[in-house]
C-alpha positions, 0 to 999 in steps of 0.5 A: 788742213786747208791753208787757202781760206778766203777772208770773210766779211767782218774779220779783221786784218789782224785776225788774218795776220795771226792766222797766217803766222800760225799756219806758217808755224804749223807747216814748219813743224810738219817739215821739221819732224819729231826729232828736230831739236829746239834751239840750243841753250848754249851755242858755244860748246867746249868739248874735251877729247883725249887724242882727237886723231885716234880712230877711237874718236873718228865720229868726232872728227867726221861730225866736225868736218862734215859740218853737222855741229854747225847744222845743229846751230852749234859752235863746238870748240874741240880741246884735244888732250893727251889722253882720256883721263885728262879730258875727264879732269877738264869736265870735272874742273869745268874747263870742258862742257862735254867730253867724247871719252870712254864709257868706263869713266862714267862708272868710275866717277859714280864710285867717286860721287860724281854724276856723269851720264853718257847720251850716245854711244860712238864705239861699241868696241874699244879698238885698242891693241896691246903689243910689244916692241919686236926686239923684246918679243922673245922676252915678253911672249905672254901677258904674264911676261909684262911684269916689270915692263915699261908700257906706253899708254895714251895717258895714265888712267885712260882707257888704253891703260885700263885695258892693260890693267884688265889683261894683266889681272887676267894673267895674275898680275897687279896694276903696279907690276908694270910702269905706265908712261903717257905717250899720246895717240899720235906721232909721239907714241910711234917714236916712243916705240921706235926709240926703245923708250918703252917695252910695250904699247897699248894704243889705238889706230892709226898709231898701231896700224903704222907700227904693225906695217913697219914691223916694229911691234908684235901684237898680243891682243886687239879689240878692233874686231868682233873676234878680238873683242869677244876673245878679250871681253866676251862680247861688245863693250861700249867704248867712246861715248859722249858724256856730260855732268848730269846737272849740266845736261838738265840745264842744257837739254836742247844743247845735248839733243843738238850734239846727239843729233849731230853725232847720230847723223855721222854714225848713219853717214859712216854706215854707207861711206867707204874707207876712202871717203872717210879718210878724205873727210878728216884733217890730213895730219891725222894720216900720220904721213901715210894716207893709204895706211890710214885708209887701210886702218879705217877699213880694219876698224869699221866694226868698232863703230856703233850701229845705233848709238845705244849703250845696252844693259849688257854692255854696261854690265860688261864694262862694270865687270871689266873695271872690277877686275883691277879697280878695288874702289869699283869692286867695293862700291855699289854702282847702278850702271843704269844711272850712267846712261840716258837714252832719251836723246839718241832715241829722239835723234833716231826718230827724227832721222826716219 
């Protein structure tokens, strides 16, 4: 295309003004690329998360701090709840527009008649560890020994809770064979173990890394590595995702695309970033008072994060099988996991990033 044409006799000034405008638009379109989102329908977005400081949600912290939401024309208000079940409740109740939370929540909500859909995978492994307080490790040596124990989780019903239910079911126990106490995903969780308020804990780094380094716990199971996740689940199982009500998505497709673009850019950034660079780009309070320990925890969790943002069919099925182990409602329901995943947004983000 030649943009340097001369004005010919008889052609009006208005014609050339219009032509120049169209040419400029064409150049902008070429520069923007195929993945460039249109202007978001809603610039101010309320995002719910259960434990923003946890490494489970590290891509969220980085996306915010690196300015990628702003880059997409969004003002994202992050509302931090004690656990993932509470951020889900906020979405259902309308006080949150979108949530970064566990993929399993989309399946559980379908069983309850709620159409919730994930649009990008942030974590391919849960990154959750289950451990017992060291001075009780002589009595709780196996998963079956958890019967009657007080177990700290980020919040009852959250993914940290569900992982324990799953492990208990594999050991022949029922969900109510232990009691579950919400301790959050920060300093309160560390204190609950150290004060002896709980016998065991299911939580995420940096909480678990801090308790391990101080010798307060003995780990029974972990899903922060490929080997550990395979031992527990048999393979990758999508963890943190960005999910939204389908009716909100249909009305705000450009906004969802902008959010997805921002998160996808973060996942790409993380693939080449060092643990030190990552630690330097989160709020200092996330370090729990020990930056070196936090950096080491990031290094130990690098396998957790999604490589392509895709919730695969295999992972969806593994999540469904996981829930059926302990959730009678899920086990008896007819659930189509394909309805909980919309790949259009992450594919467009990937195309625009090339």
